[in-house]
N, C-alpha and C positions, 0 to 999 in steps of 0.2 A: 155292978155296972162298970164298964171300962170307958175311959175318956181318951180320945185320940186328938191331939192338937197338932197342927202342921208344924214340921220342923223338929219333932221329937224323935223321929226314927226314920230309917231308910227301909221301906217295905221290901225292896229287892234283896237286901242283905238279911233281913229278919222279918219275913212275912208274918202278919198277925193271924192268929186263929180266930176267925170271926164268930161271934156269939150267934144265938138263934136269930136275932134281929140286930141290924145295924141302923141307927138313927143318924141321918146326916142333917145337921142344922145349917141351913143355907141362908145367908143374909139376902140373897137374890137368886132367883131361878129363871133361867131362860129354858123353857121346856121343849123348844123345837116346833111347837104348834101355835102357841099364842103370839099375838102381835106385840104384846107388852110383857115385860118381866114381872114376876111375882116377888113380893117382899116377904121375908121372914117365914120360911117354909121348912118343913121336915119331910125328907124323903126316907121312906122305910124300905130297907133291903133285907131280904131273907133268902139265903142261899145265893143263887145267881140271878134273882129276879127282884124287880121293884114291886112291892106289894101295896104301897100306898104313897100318895103325895098329899100332905096335910098342911093346912094353914097353921102358922105359929110354931113355936119350938116345943115339941112334945116332951113331956117328962119321961125319962127312961125307966123301964123296969129293971129289976136287979141284975138280970142276965143280959141286958142290952149293951152293945158298944155304941158310944156316941162319937161322931166325928164333927168337930167344931169348925164350921166354915161360915161363921156369921159375918166375917169381913170379906167374904168371897162371893163370886157369882158362879153358881153351879149350872152345868149344861150337859146335854147328851154327849157321849163319846163322839169325837170328831171323826169324819170319814174323808179320805182322799181318794178320788175316783181315777187318778192317773199317777201311778208310781212305777218305778223299776227298782224294786227293793233289793235286788241282788247285784247292783253295780253303782258306781259313781263314775260317770264318764268324764274323761279329761283328754288332753292331747296325747297322753301316753297310752290311753286305752286301746288305740287302734292296733298297736303291735303287741299289747300285753298278752293276748291269747296264745301267743307262741311261747310264752315263758312261764305261765302259771297253769295249774291243773284245776279241774272242776272242784276238787276239795278246797283249794285256796279260795275260789269264788264263794263257796258255801260258807266257809269260816268267816270271811269278811262280811257276808250278808247277815250273819247273826248280830253283828254290831249295828248294822243299818236298821235291822228290825227293832232292836232295842231302842235306838235313838228315835225312831218313828213313834213308838208307843209312848216313850217318855215325853214327846212333844204333844201328846194328847190325842193322837190318832189311833183309835182302838180298832178301826176297820179300814182296810185299803183294798182297792182294785188294782192288781198288778198286771200291767198291760205289756207283757213280754219280758222274758228273763229265763236263763238256763237252769236255775235251781229253785225258782219260786215255788214250784209244786212241792218239792222236798221241804223247803222252808215252811210252807203252809202246814204240812203234815207234822213237822217237828214241833211247831208252835201249838197246834191243836192237841198234840199228845203231851204237852207240858214239859218238853225237853229243853226248850229255850224260850226267852222272853220276846214277845212281839205282838203285833196286831193280828186280828183276823185277816186272812188274805183270801181274796177272791181272785184266782190266778188264771191268766190266759195261756200260760205256757208260751210256746214259740208263736210269735205273730205271723200272720199270713200276708205274703207279698206276691207280686207278680215278677216274672223274669226280669232281672235288672232293676227292679223297683226298690223303693225304700224298704229295707228289711231283707233283701237278698244278701245272704251272708258272704257271697263270693264277689260282690262289687269291689273292684279295685285291688283284688287280692291275687297273688300268684297261685294258680290252681294246684301246683305241685305241693305247695306248703299249706294250703287251706284245709286239706283233709276232705274236700268235697270235689274231687276230680270230676270233670264233666258238668252236667247241668243238675243243680239241686231240684228236688221235687216236693210234692205235698208234705212228705215226712219232715223235710227241713224247713217247711213254711214257704215254699215258692210254688206258685201255680201258673198255668197257662191254659185257659179255656174252662168252660163250665164243668166238665167232667172232673178235672183235677180240683176245681174249686170245691165240689161236693166231697171229694176224697179227703181234702184237707180238713174239713169240718169233722168228718167221721174219725180221722186220725186224732184230732184234738179230743174228741169224746173218749176214744180208746186211751189216750194219755191221761185222762182224768181232770181235764181243765174245768173251770167254773164258768168262764166267760170267753168270748171270742174277740180277738183284736185283728183288724185289717189295716193295712197301710195303703189307702186308696189314692194318695198323691205322693209326689216326691217329698223328701224330708230334708231337714237342715243338716243333720249330723252324719248322714250316710255319704259314702264315697261315690257320689253320682252328681252330675251337673245340676239337674233341676231340683228345686225345692218345692215346686207347686204343680207340676204337670199331672193330669189325670193318669192313673196307672191300672185301673180295672175297667173292663168293658161292662156294659149294662147286663149282658147275659151272664157274665161271671158273678156279678153281684146278686142277681136274681137267684142263681143256683146256690150261692152261699146262704142267702136268707131262707130259701126253702129248706135246706138241710138244717140250718141252725134252729129253725122253728120246730123241727121234728124232735130236737133234743132240748128245747126250751132254753136256749142260750141267749143271754144278753150280748148284743154285738156292738162293739165300739170301733170307730174308724178314725185313725190318724188322718188328718186332712188339712192342708194349707191352701190349696188352690180351689177356686170356686166351682169349676166344672166337675172335679172329682167329688166334691161335697154334694153337689146337686144330684149326681147319679146315685150316690149312696143313700141320700135322704129319700129319693124316690123309690129306691129298692126296699126301704123300710128299716134301716138300721136304728138302733136305740140311742146312740150318742155320737156326736161329732167332737173330736178332740182337737184343740188348738184353734182351728177355724180362721186362720189368719186373714185370708182374702175373701171372706164371706160377703156375698152380695145381699142386697135387700131382697132379691128374689128368693135366695136360699133361706133367708130368715123367715120369709112368709111361708115357704114350704115346711120348715121346721115347726113353726107354730101350728100349721094345719095338721101335720102328722104327729105332733107331740114329741118330737125329737129333742133330746137333751143336748145342751152345749156345755162342754167341759173345757174351760179356756186355757189353763196352764200359763198364766201371765208370768209367774216367777221364772219358769224355764226360759221364756222368751227374753225377759230382761237379762237373765244370767248369760245366755249364749251371746247376746249382743255385746255385753260388757267384757266378755272373755274371748271374743272372736279370734284374737291373735294366737291363742293356744292351740287352735285346731289346724288340721291339714289345709293346704292352700285351696283345695276345691270346696271346702266347707266354709271358709271365712266369709266370702261375699254373701252366701245364703244366711249366715248367722247375723250379719250386720243388717240385712234387708228385712228378714222375717221377724226377728226378735222384737224390735220396738213396735211393730204393727199390732201384735196380739192384744195389748191393752186397749188400743184404740178400737179394735173390732169388738172387744168385750163391752166397752161403753155403749156402742151402737146397738149391740144385741140386747143388752139389758133394757135400754130405752125402748126397743122394739117389742119387748115382751116375750122374748125367747126363753124357754125354761132353762135354768142354769143350775148345774151341780158342780160342787167344788172339786178341783183337781189341779195338781201342780207340776207333774212330770218330774217328781223327785227322783234323783239318780242322774239327771242332767246337771243338777246342783246337789250339794251335800244333804244327806238325809237328816231329818230333825229340824230343818229350817222351813218346813211346810207351812207353818203359821204365817209366814210373810205374805202369802197369797191373800189373806184377809186384808192386809194393809193396801195392797195394790187394787183389790176389788173396790174398796171404799174410796180410794184415791180416784178411781175412774167413775164414781158416781153412784155406786150401789150403797144403800143404807146399811148400817152395821147389822141390824137384825136380819136383813135379807141375806147378807154374807154368811152369817152364822147358820141360818136355815139351809143355805146351799150346801153346807158341810155336815148337815144333820139329816133332817127329814127329807130334803130333796135328794141327797145322795142315796139314802135308804130306799126311796121310791124308785130311783133309777135301777138299783140292784134288785128290786122286787123283794126286799126284806123289811119293808116298813111295818109289818106286823110284829117284828121282833126287836127292831132297833130304830134309831133316828129321833126318838123323843123320850122325854121323861114322863112315863105314864105307867100306871099299875098294870102288871102283867108282862111288861117288856124286860128284856135282859138288862142287867145292872151295869151298863157301860156309862160312866159319868166322869166329867172333868170339871175343873174349876180354876179360875184365875182370881188373884187378889185385886179387888176393885171392880169397876164396872166397864166392860168392853163396849157397851153402847155409848159411853162417853169417850173412850180411848181404845180404838180397835187394836192398837199395837200390843195391848195386854194379851192378845191371842198368840203372841210369840213367846209368852212366858207362862206356860201352864204349870200350876203349882200342885194340883191334885189329879191323880188318874186312878180310876177304878175300871177294871175290865172283867166282865163276867162275875161280878160280885167280889172280886179280889182286889185289894189295894196294891197298886203298882208303884205309886209315887205319892209322897206327902211332904212337900217342902215348906 
């Protein structure tokens, strides 16, 4: 029998060879399903699966490994539904592409992925990024440390919209002389909209990201105007359904959200100026809301670092997101956890829990937003999102009780991904 107590090793430097079964003795379990935490529980892991969740601290067999978390709260691996894991945006980022190579972006991204995993996020949905697909594959192959990534590849925008890579850029220097097209993530009209979905399928993406309104950090004047016509959205959704893609939409302005929700998208990101009408539509359609409060707060607090065209948008949009979140929660809109990490430094994703609770969401509901709700949005709830027999062994723990102090979610002490211990502090 092997006993593992937190603080005795660094699993990244010296990963343990797990025995046939690992017994996790948890003082408290938030399983992602129940409304209340369970006390004094043993979670049995074999290989990469949870095989049993039992009451009490089970006595180990000779060949078992025991992980002592009796002073901790054990939870499902956390999920962030809105990340940009291959970047950290700052005022310098707008010109940086002229001075660094894709290899530099990828090498930096390995540190962002590792920070995300060590913060307890074992699964992320990455909504746009130049090397996220490669990063996903390297993590899946075991070459680098990081979360499971469900990647959108290049987001899809309209000409001149949030996400058009040539906005505000000298065309001779941008490498995209003339008008970018569906391959570069820019469409105009329903035919190009369908082509963009097919190109993403060819690229090997897992999910689709659209930018249906203006955005804060792009080099364009409006942060909230609608940027897709209804026929374009309908064409995108028809093609996306053919490939069983989950579709997420960046949206700040209400009209753009309304068109997207009526077209049948799966989730609305940010949702800054969401009206009561759109909330009602989202409830009727089962559309998820991914608020990204942390990014909103961050850009408002750091507005001065961005280009002049961005600053007024950052100051106006940023503070509003938390207020909209509070209204959406009270209205009963389905909410999944997402932060927009990459707009702020990776590894600080857990701060979103604090802001959600600050805005009126109960602690248990906030944790469920980052576990079973997120898994349901991604359509992987049969594999992840809760601590149940048969599911993948993605588990995290904090010391103490996050239902009493939600800030503990910013200090994850134990991380297991796919049955392997990643962190034990």
